[in-house]
C-alpha positions as CSV (number, residue, x, y, z in Angstrom):
1,M,0.2,-11.7,-3.4
2,R,0.8,-13.8,-5.7
3,R,4.4,-13.6,-7.6
4,D,3.7,-16.2,-10.0
5,A,3.6,-15.8,-13.7
6,R,-0.3,-16.4,-14.5
7,V,-2.1,-15.3,-17.4
8,I,-5.9,-15.4,-18.6
9,E,-5.6,-18.8,-20.4
10,G,-3.0,-20.6,-17.8
11,T,0.6,-20.6,-16.3
12,F,3.8,-20.4,-18.1
13,S,7.3,-19.2,-17.2
14,T,8.3,-15.6,-17.4
15,S,10.8,-16.8,-20.2
16,A,7.5,-16.9,-22.7
17,I,6.7,-13.2,-22.0
18,T,6.9,-11.2,-24.5
19,P,8.2,-7.5,-24.3
20,A,4.5,-6.1,-25.7
21,E,3.0,-8.1,-23.2
22,T,5.2,-6.9,-20.6
23,R,4.6,-2.9,-22.0
24,K,0.5,-3.8,-21.5
25,V,1.1,-4.8,-18.1
26,I,2.9,-1.7,-17.2
27,R,0.5,0.3,-18.8
28,N,-2.8,-1.0,-17.5
29,T,-1.1,-1.1,-13.8
30,Y,-0.4,2.3,-13.8
31,S,-3.5,3.5,-15.3
32,L,-5.3,1.5,-13.1
33,L,-3.5,2.6,-10.3
34,A,-3.9,6.3,-11.1
35,I,-7.5,5.4,-11.2
36,T,-8.1,3.6,-7.7
37,L,-5.7,6.6,-6.0
38,L,-8.3,9.2,-7.1
39,F,-10.9,6.7,-6.2
40,S,-9.5,6.3,-2.7
41,A,-9.5,9.9,-2.4
42,V,-13.0,10.1,-3.2
43,T,-14.0,7.4,-0.8
44,A,-11.8,9.5,2.1
45,G,-13.3,12.9,1.5
46,I,-16.8,11.1,1.7
47,S,-15.7,9.5,5.1
48,M,-14.4,12.9,6.3
49,A,-17.9,14.4,5.6
50,I,-19.5,11.6,7.4
51,Q,-17.2,11.7,10.1
52,P,-17.5,8.1,11.5
53,P,-15.5,6.7,14.5
54,M,-12.2,6.1,14.3
55,F,-12.3,2.3,14.5
56,T,-13.8,2.5,11.2
57,G,-10.3,2.6,9.6
58,L,-9.7,-0.9,11.5
59,I,-13.2,-2.5,10.4
60,C,-12.6,-1.3,6.5
61,S,-8.9,-2.9,6.7
62,L,-10.2,-6.1,7.6
63,V,-12.7,-6.4,5.3
64,A,-10.2,-5.2,2.4
65,M,-7.5,-7.5,3.7
66,A,-10.5,-10.2,3.2
67,L,-10.8,-9.6,-0.1
68,I,-7.2,-9.3,-0.9
69,W,-6.6,-12.7,0.3
70,F,-9.8,-14.7,-0.3
71,V,-11.7,-13.1,-3.2
72,L,-9.0,-11.4,-5.6
73,P,-7.0,-14.4,-6.2
74,R,-10.0,-16.1,-7.4
75,T,-11.6,-13.0,-9.5
76,A,-8.2,-11.8,-10.5
77,N,-8.7,-13.4,-14.5
78,S,-12.3,-12.1,-14.9
79,A,-14.2,-8.7,-15.4
80,A,-15.4,-9.5,-11.6
81,G,-12.1,-8.8,-10.3
82,L,-12.2,-4.9,-11.4
83,G,-14.9,-4.5,-9.1
84,V,-13.2,-6.2,-6.1
85,V,-10.0,-3.9,-6.9
86,F,-12.4,-0.7,-6.5
87,G,-13.7,-2.6,-3.2
88,I,-10.6,-2.7,-1.7
89,T,-9.3,0.6,-2.5
90,G,-12.5,2.2,-1.9
91,L,-12.7,0.6,1.4
92,L,-9.5,1.8,2.5
93,G,-9.7,5.1,1.3
94,F,-13.0,5.5,3.4
95,G,-11.0,4.0,6.6
96,L,-8.6,6.8,6.3
97,G,-10.7,9.4,6.3
98,P,-11.0,9.5,10.1
99,V,-7.3,9.4,10.6
100,L,-7.4,12.2,7.8
101,S,-9.7,14.4,10.1
102,H,-8.0,13.8,13.2
103,Y,-4.4,15.2,12.0
104,L,-6.4,18.2,10.1
105,A,-7.6,19.1,13.3
106,V,-4.6,19.7,15.0
107,P,-2.2,22.5,14.7
108,G,-0.4,22.2,11.8
109,G,-2.5,19.4,10.7
110,S,-2.7,20.8,7.0
111,A,0.9,20.8,6.7
112,I,1.4,17.4,8.1
113,V,-0.7,16.0,5.2
114,M,0.4,17.7,2.5
115,N,4.2,16.8,3.5
116,A,3.0,13.1,3.7
117,F,1.2,13.2,0.7
118,A,4.2,14.8,-1.4
119,T,6.8,12.7,0.1
120,T,4.9,9.8,-0.9
121,G,4.0,10.9,-4.2
122,L,7.8,11.6,-4.6
123,T,9.2,8.6,-3.2
124,F,6.9,6.5,-5.4
125,L,7.4,8.3,-8.5
126,G,11.5,8.1,-8.1
127,L,11.5,4.4,-7.0
128,S,9.4,3.2,-10.0
129,A,11.1,5.7,-12.6
130,Y,14.5,4.0,-11.3
131,V,13.1,0.4,-12.2
132,L,11.4,1.7,-15.5
133,T,14.4,3.1,-16.5
134,T,16.9,0.6,-15.5
135,K,14.8,-2.6,-15.5
136,K,17.2,-4.0,-12.8
137,D,15.8,-7.3,-11.1
138,F,15.0,-6.4,-7.1
139,S,13.5,-10.1,-6.8
140,F,16.4,-10.9,-4.1
141,M,14.7,-8.6,-2.0
142,G,11.8,-11.0,-1.2
143,G,12.7,-12.9,1.3
144,F,14.2,-9.6,3.3
145,L,11.1,-8.1,2.8
146,M,9.0,-11.0,4.0
147,A,10.5,-11.4,7.4
148,G,11.0,-7.6,7.7
149,M,7.1,-7.3,7.6
150,I,6.8,-10.4,10.0
151,A,9.1,-8.7,12.4
152,V,6.9,-5.3,12.2
153,I,3.8,-7.0,12.5
154,V,4.8,-9.0,16.0
155,L,6.4,-5.8,17.3
156,A,3.3,-3.6,16.5
157,L,1.0,-6.5,18.2
158,L,3.4,-6.3,21.1
159,A,3.1,-2.6,21.3
160,M,-0.3,-2.6,21.4
161,I,-0.8,-5.1,23.9
162,A,1.8,-3.1,26.2
163,S,0.1,0.0,25.7
164,W,-3.5,-0.9,25.9
165,G,-2.9,-3.8,28.4
166,F,-0.4,-2.0,30.7
167,G,-0.7,1.3,30.0
168,M,3.1,2.0,28.8
169,D,4.3,4.5,27.0
170,M,5.1,3.0,23.6
171,S,5.4,6.4,21.7
172,V,8.7,5.9,20.9
173,V,8.5,2.4,19.7
174,S,5.5,2.9,17.6
175,L,7.6,6.0,15.9
176,A,10.6,3.5,15.1
177,I,7.8,0.9,13.8
178,S,6.5,3.5,11.4
179,G,10.3,4.3,10.4
180,A,10.7,0.9,9.6
181,V,7.2,0.4,7.3
182,V,8.7,3.4,5.4
183,L,11.6,1.2,4.3
184,L,9.7,-1.6,3.9
185,M,7.4,0.0,1.8
186,C,10.2,1.6,-0.5
187,G,11.7,-1.9,-0.6
188,L,8.1,-3.2,-1.8
189,I,7.8,-0.6,-4.6
190,L,10.9,-1.7,-5.9
191,F,10.4,-5.3,-5.5
192,E,6.7,-4.9,-7.1
193,T,7.9,-2.8,-9.8
194,S,10.7,-5.0,-11.0
195,N,8.4,-8.2,-10.8
196,I,6.1,-6.3,-13.3
197,V,9.2,-5.0,-15.5
198,N,10.8,-8.4,-15.8
199,G,8.0,-10.7,-16.6
200,G,7.3,-12.2,-12.8
201,E,3.6,-10.3,-12.4
202,T,1.4,-10.6,-15.7
203,N,-1.9,-9.9,-14.0
204,Y,-2.4,-6.2,-14.0
205,L,-5.1,-6.3,-11.2
206,M,-2.8,-8.2,-8.9
207,A,0.0,-5.8,-9.9
208,T,-2.1,-2.8,-9.3
209,V,-3.3,-4.1,-5.6
210,G,0.3,-4.6,-4.6
211,L,1.5,-1.1,-5.4
212,Y,-1.5,0.4,-4.1
213,L,-1.0,-0.8,-0.9
214,S,2.7,-0.1,-1.0
215,I,1.5,3.6,-1.3
216,Y,-1.1,3.5,1.3
217,N,1.4,2.3,4.1
218,L,4.0,4.5,3.0
219,F,1.5,7.4,3.4
220,S,0.2,6.5,6.5
221,A,3.6,5.3,8.0
222,L,4.7,9.3,6.8
223,L,1.5,10.7,8.5
224,H,2.2,9.3,11.6
225,I,6.1,10.2,11.6
226,F,5.2,13.7,10.4
227,G,2.2,14.2,13.0
228,A,4.8,12.9,15.8
229,T,7.5,14.8,14.7
230,S,5.6,18.0,14.6
231,S,3.9,17.8,18.1
232,E,7.3,17.6,19.4
233,E,8.5,21.1,18.2
């Protein structure tokens, strides 16, 4: 995710960003975020109706990540970037459909999904409101969050190899990874919101995608946690 202070006309230091420009970025970011979340809900509903195979989520995630890494940075300052944002969020929503169908099919599945949805919403609103109100700078968390994400990715890959390659039961490790993801996504929400509020990110398309990914991953991790704890009862 880009963390510089670029605008359409070029690059300048964050000190050149006026309060009015910051308010505009915040307004545009949260407006687009709300729309993309609704769009993702629609594509997830379409996916649930079509019932594609479970590996659809992996394919959609890979394509979305390719758009984030290679396409969005080149189009974020143009009208085409808006289409890329909807492509990313639509793909991720569609890929979430089979996962939601899986949880809804198990006993108490509706409660699992609703609990994950409500917890995600309340967490995001609470953390965002805190930063927007206090304007506290959380930029110091950047290095820690990056190291944490790398560690989680490596651990997840090792757990996947152990599970698929050696048939080991990695359910406890998987649950611990989901817990770590929840903490990291909460930290990222604080970091990204602070970045917007304090002028570190002036492109609302990039800001929207950053917050969307944090919400998406937070919801997915909570879904796994609630699903695992529910099955143990």
